N, C-alpha and C positions, 0 to 999 in steps of 0.2 A: 826922072829916074833917080837922081841923087837924093831928092827929098824922100822918096819912098824907101830908099836904102837906109838913110839916116833914121827915119821914123821906125823902120823895122828893127834896127839895132837898138834904138832907145827903148822900144817896147820889150825887146828881148832882155835887155839889162834890167829893166823895171820888174819884169816877171821873175827873173832869177833872184833879184833882191827880195821880192815879196816871199818867195818860197824859203829862202834862207831865214827870214824873220820868223816864219811859221815854225820851222825846225828848231830855232832857238827857243821859241815859246814852249814848244813841246818838251825840249830838253830841260828848260828851267822849271817847268811844272813837275817833271819827273824828279828833279833834284829836290824841290820843295817837299814833295810827297815822301821821299826817302828821308829827308831831314826830320819831318814830322814823326815818322815811324821810329827814327833813331832816338828821339827825345821823349819817348813815352816815359812817364814817371814810374819808377819801381815801387810796387806795393809790397811792403813787408808783411809776412804772415804774422799772426798773433804771437806765435812763439818767438819769431825773430825780434819783434818789437819788445817782448818781455825780456829776452836775453840782452838786448841793448840796455834796458832799464837795470837789469841785474849787474851788467858790466859797470855802468856808471856808479851804482851803489857800492860795488866792490872797490872801486877806486877811492871812494870816500872812506870805506872801512879800512883799507890799507893805510891811508894817511893817518887815521886815528890810531891804529895799532902802532904804527911807526913813531907816533908822537907820545906813546905811552898812555893813551886814553883808552877807556873801556868802550867797546862797541856794545850798545845796549838795545839796538833795534835794527830791523831790516826795513828798508823803504820799498819793499815789494811784497807781493802776496805769493808765498811759496806754493799755494794750491794751484796756481796757474801752471806750474812746472809739470803737473800731471795731466792737465786737460786742455791746454791752449792748442789751437789749431796750428799744425806745423806746415812748413813749406812743402814737404813731402810727407804725406800722412803715413806712409809705410815705415817711416823712421820711429814712429811711436809704437814700438814693440816691447816685448818683455825685457829685453836687455836694457832698453832705454829706461823703462819704469824702475828697474833695479838700481840703475845709476842715479836716477832722480831721488829715490828713497835714501840712498847713502849720502847724496849731496845735501838733502834736506836735514839729515841728522847732524852733519857738521855745521850747517848754517845755524841751526838752533843752539849747538854747543858754543859757537862763537859768541852769541849774545848771553848765554847762561853761565858759562864757566870762564872766568877771567884769567885763570892761571896759564893754561896753554893756548891762549887766544891766537897767537901767531901760528902755532902748529895746526890748530883747527882750521884757521883761515887758509893756510897753504894746502891742507888736505882737501878742503872744499875746492880750491882752484885746481889742484891736481886731478880731482874727479871730473871737473869740467874738461880738462885736457884729455883725459882717458876716454870720455864719452865722445868728444869731437874727433878723436882718432878713429873711431868706429863709424861715425855718422856724417859729419860735415867738417872737413879738415880746414876749411878756409880761415876761421878765426883763431886758430891755435897760436900763431905768433903773438897776436894781440893779447890773448888770455895769459900767455906765459909772462907777460910784463906785469901781471898782477901779483906774482909770487913775491913774498917778502924774503929778502936775503938773510 
């Protein structure tokens, strides 16, 4: 009788231990799936990537203007401003297109007219800020850092 009681207890403990391991495996696999979902790579839209490129080039232009050098070229294609795919396609409306045209005008003035280069640069940056106040406010603090005092 003692042997069967001991055997029963051992088998019960073994069975409980096995079910706990299965529950742990299920929980671990759920955690791994959640982590995989959380670590999906963000894919920038064509416009977001273009704006990152413009931002980098504007940092270069700011440094050149502050050093008293003439900015004589843009290292990006302004035409993308009008037709690059946006994160939210509804943002590409008439108001955006008007802002883009004004921005392009000042960008061209920066490279063509050396006298008010700082003013033209700051005007272009202010247009970026104005547009982002209407469409996508996230990068405004970063854009403001481009302004030349």
